[in-house]
N, C-alpha and C positions, 0 to 999 in steps of 0.2 A: 630126067625127069617123067610124074605119075599125071594121071589124070587131074588130081588134086590140086597140082602145082600150076599148071597150065592152065587150070580153069581159074585159079587165083587171079585175081584184078588189081593193079596196084593200087589201086583206093584204100583195100585193106591191107594192105604191107604199111602205107602211111598212119593208119589207122592204128594196128599191133605196136607201132614202132610208137605211136605217142601213147600208148597204154602204158607201156615197155616206160617210156622216161618217165613217165609223172610216180609208175609206183616206186622209181628210183631215187626222188626228189626227198629231200633230207621233210623231212614231218617238224612243226614246230611245238614246243608244249605249250600247251595254255597256261596261260595264265594263273596265277594262285587269287582264288575268290577278292576282290577288297584293293588289290595289288596294279598299281598303275606303274605302269614306262614298260622293258621290252619294246625292240627291234619288232616291228611289225603288229605288236598287238593294238588291239583294237580294248579302253578300258569299258566297262558295261558303263550303262546310261543310269546316271544318277538321277530317282525319283526327284522332281519338284517339288520344292516345298510349299505347303498349301498359306497361301497371302491372307494373311490376319487383315481384317479390316477395321480401322484405327474408329473408335466412337466417344470424342471425348465426352465426358463427362462434367457437370457445374462442378465446386467447389463448394462443400459444404458449407452456410454462412455461420459467420461466428458472433455470438452474440455478446458484447462488453460489460458486462455486471461487475461495476466498481466494487461493492463487499466482497466477492469472491477471489479478487484479484490480493494476496499477501503485498502488506506495504509496509514498507521497514517502520521501524517504533520514531516519529518525529522528535529532535533534539528538544532538552529542556534549555529555556536561558531564564535560569532563574535569576539573573540582575533582572532583566528586563520585568520579570514578574511583580517583582518586587518592587520595584519601581512603582509598577500600577497600583498595587496595593497602597503604599504608604500614597499616592495621593488620591486614592480612593477613600482611605481611613483620615485624609484632613479633608477632603471634602464631609464626610459624615457629622466629623466634631462639629463643624460650624453648624451643619442642620443640625444638630442637638442644639445649639449653643442659642441658636437664633428661634428654635421653636419655644427653648425653658422660655426666656428673656422676653421674646415679645407675644407671645401665647403665654406662658407661664403654664406648658404643660410637660410630665414626663410622663413617658408610655413605653412599654417592652417592644410595642411594633417600632418603635423608630430604631430601639437597637436591633430588633432581626434585620430588618430594612439594611443599616447600616454592613455588619454582619454579610448577610447577602451579596453586598454590592463591591465590599471588600475581596471575599472566595469569587465572585466572578471576573472586576480586573486582574486580580491574581493570574486567572486558567486563562487571559485573554491575552495573557503580557508573555507566560514561558510558555503557553501552549500547551502542557502537560504538569500537574502539583505533581510534586513530590513529597513526603513526611515531612520535609525540611521546611515548604513553604508554605506546610498546613499549619506549622509552628509558630510560622513569621505570622498568618495570616489572621490565628486566635490571638495573640500579642496586642498586632494592632489592630483587632476588633475594639480588644479590653480599652486599651489606648486612646482609643477613636472615643468613647463611651464617655471616659473619663476628665479626657481633656475639654470633651463637649459640656461636660456638666459645670466644672470648673469656670471655662471663659464663657457659657452661659449666665455664671452668675455676677461676673465681673459686670457683661452688660447688664443685667438685672439693675446693679448697683449704680450702671453709670444713668440706665434711663428714671431711677427714682432718686439720684443723689446727683450730677450731673457732671461726674469725672468717674476717669476710668482708670482703676489700677489693677493688676490682676495680682501681681502676692498681695497687696492686703485682701483681696475678692480670695485668695486661699485659703488665706489665713483663716479669715471670717468661716469659710466655707466649713470648714475643719472643727471649728470651735463652738458651734450650732447648730448646726445641720448633719450631723451623724447619718441620721434616716434615711434621708434622701441621697447619703451616700453610699447605704446598701441598697437603696432602691436603685443606683445607677449600675451598681456591679451585676446586682442579679440581670437588668436590660443585657449590660454586655455577657454574661453569661448566657443569654437566649440567643443573643447576637452571633456569640460562636458558635451555637449549634447552627444555626442559619450561616453561617459560612463554611462549617464543614459538609454541610447538604451540599453547599454550591459546588465544592470544587470536588464533590465526588461523581460529577455528570459528567 
């Protein structure tokens, strides 16, 4: 044995053997970046996602505007509108007759009022006036003025002579009062204009 071997301490032999055993241990290949798994492999730390702070926002206020909301067309009740118009025509004829018999006044303003009343009644009854209902309104306006004229003549005869005879009043009217009938037709025409003006609203 040489001097070096004699001078080596047992602790140096242990260190040398430990180093040799470390060199002989198999090395574990590193995992690919981002892969998870493998015996003894420790995955890389995933960075913590930033925390978002919830800030509630108030909902925008919605203003209800009835004119901007589309509405379906209202259904047209033709029968109801016709019933209302007929009732208004009857009332207009009675008014014309009473004014003619007891006030002895004929005026186109009465025809305008009758036509306007019939047109408004048709709108209220039907909800929406169609061309068919407008034709009915015109016919009812003319009929109301003429019937009112004849009924007023019968009431005038009843007031003067003391008896009421509608057929006799009609015969007497057309035999002697042709000018008054022409005036009544003119009032009826103006009433039709008023009725059409009312149905356009």
